[in-house]
C-alpha positions as CSV (number, residue, x, y, z in Angstrom):
1,M,27.9,36.9,-45.8
2,W,28.4,40.5,-46.8
3,L,25.7,40.4,-49.2
4,H,23.1,39.8,-46.6
5,G,24.4,42.4,-44.8
6,I,23.3,45.0,-47.7
7,F,20.2,43.3,-48.3
8,F,19.0,43.5,-44.5
9,L,20.2,47.8,-45.2
10,I,17.3,47.7,-48.6
11,G,15.3,45.5,-47.1
12,G,14.9,47.9,-43.7
13,L,14.6,50.9,-46.0
14,L,11.9,49.4,-48.2
15,Y,9.8,48.1,-45.3
16,Q,9.9,51.6,-43.7
17,M,8.8,53.2,-46.7
18,V,6.1,51.0,-47.2
19,E,4.7,51.2,-44.3
20,I,4.9,55.2,-44.7
21,L,3.1,55.1,-47.8
22,W,0.6,52.5,-46.2
23,R,0.3,54.5,-43.1
24,G,1.7,57.7,-42.9
25,Y,4.6,57.3,-40.6
26,T,7.2,54.8,-39.0
27,H,9.0,53.5,-36.2
28,P,13.0,52.8,-35.9
29,S,12.5,49.5,-35.0
30,M,10.6,48.5,-38.3
31,F,13.9,49.1,-40.1
32,I,15.3,46.0,-37.9
33,V,11.9,44.4,-39.1
34,G,11.9,44.7,-42.7
35,G,15.8,43.8,-43.2
36,L,15.2,40.5,-41.0
37,C,12.1,39.9,-42.7
38,F,14.3,41.1,-46.8
39,V,17.3,38.5,-45.3
40,L,14.7,35.2,-44.9
41,L,12.6,35.9,-48.0
42,G,16.0,36.2,-49.5
43,L,17.2,32.2,-48.2
44,L,13.6,31.0,-49.5
45,N,15.5,30.8,-52.7
46,E,18.7,29.5,-51.0
47,I,18.5,26.7,-48.8
48,G,16.5,23.6,-48.2
49,P,13.6,22.5,-49.7
50,C,12.2,25.6,-50.7
51,R,15.0,26.8,-53.4
52,N,12.8,24.2,-55.9
53,A,9.1,25.0,-54.7
54,P,6.5,26.8,-57.0
55,L,6.2,30.3,-56.6
56,L,2.7,30.3,-55.0
57,V,4.1,28.3,-52.0
58,H,7.6,31.1,-51.9
59,M,4.8,33.5,-51.8
60,V,2.9,31.7,-48.8
61,L,6.0,30.7,-46.5
62,A,7.3,34.5,-47.0
63,A,3.8,35.8,-45.3
64,G,4.4,33.3,-43.1
65,I,7.8,34.6,-41.8
66,V,6.8,38.3,-42.5
67,T,3.7,37.7,-40.1
68,A,6.3,35.8,-37.5
69,V,8.6,38.2,-37.3
70,E,6.1,41.0,-37.1
71,L,4.3,38.7,-34.0
72,L,7.7,38.6,-32.4
73,A,8.8,42.0,-33.1
74,G,4.7,43.0,-32.0
75,L,5.4,41.4,-28.9
76,V,8.6,42.6,-27.4
77,L,8.1,46.0,-29.1
78,N,4.1,46.5,-28.1
79,V,3.2,44.1,-25.1
80,W,6.7,44.0,-23.5
81,L,8.1,47.0,-24.0
82,G,4.6,49.0,-23.9
83,L,6.0,51.0,-27.4
84,G,2.7,50.9,-29.0
85,V,4.2,50.8,-32.6
86,W,0.8,49.2,-33.5
87,D,-2.1,48.0,-32.4
88,Y,-4.2,45.7,-34.7
89,S,-7.0,44.8,-31.8
90,G,-9.0,47.0,-33.5
91,L,-9.3,44.7,-36.5
92,P,-11.3,41.3,-37.0
93,G,-8.8,38.2,-37.3
94,N,-6.0,39.7,-34.9
95,F,-3.8,38.2,-33.1
96,M,-3.4,39.7,-29.1
97,G,-3.5,42.9,-31.5
98,Q,-0.1,42.5,-32.9
99,V,-0.9,40.3,-36.1
100,C,-3.6,40.2,-38.2
101,I,-5.0,38.1,-41.4
102,W,-5.6,41.2,-43.8
103,F,-1.7,42.0,-43.0
104,A,-0.8,38.5,-43.4
105,L,-2.6,38.2,-46.9
106,L,-1.3,42.2,-47.8
107,W,2.6,40.5,-47.0
108,L,1.2,37.2,-49.2
109,L,1.0,40.3,-52.5
110,L,3.9,42.0,-51.6
111,S,5.4,38.7,-51.3
112,L,6.1,38.4,-54.8
113,P,7.4,41.8,-55.9
114,A,10.0,41.5,-52.6
115,M,11.6,37.8,-53.9
116,K,11.6,39.1,-57.8
117,L,13.8,42.2,-56.6
118,E,15.8,40.1,-54.2
119,D,16.4,37.8,-57.0
120,W,17.2,41.0,-59.4
121,L,20.0,42.1,-56.5
122,H,21.6,38.8,-56.6
123,T,22.3,38.8,-60.3
124,V,23.4,42.2,-60.3
125,F,25.7,42.3,-57.3
126,E,27.1,38.9,-58.6
127,K,28.2,40.1,-61.9
128,K,29.9,43.3,-60.4
129,S,31.9,40.7,-58.5
130,S,32.3,38.1,-60.6
131,A,33.4,41.3,-63.1
132,E,36.2,42.5,-60.3
133,G,37.3,38.7,-59.2
């Protein structure tokens, strides 16, 4: 759907902005990671039994999704390709230096505004589509 493409672009830009605010720089690959995460978080409201789950469940699932995407991206970008985009090996609770519990908790907190933004964007784009149609 075209809307997921727009959300991918928005999520990619937002993810890079968060990373710049957090550590002062970003990597182009983070646009793809962020876009994918934003679309996947939105799908929590659209598919399966998650649709009517409590907000806290959505937040935990969202943090898990972002952490899983970061792990896969880290294994490809940092371990396989050796790009060194990030390295959490110095942090307690890390897994292979690619993800750590502290950032998973950060994603848990950030998932709420991300999901609210995604819901709001759906409302905006759906109103626009129905007005045009």
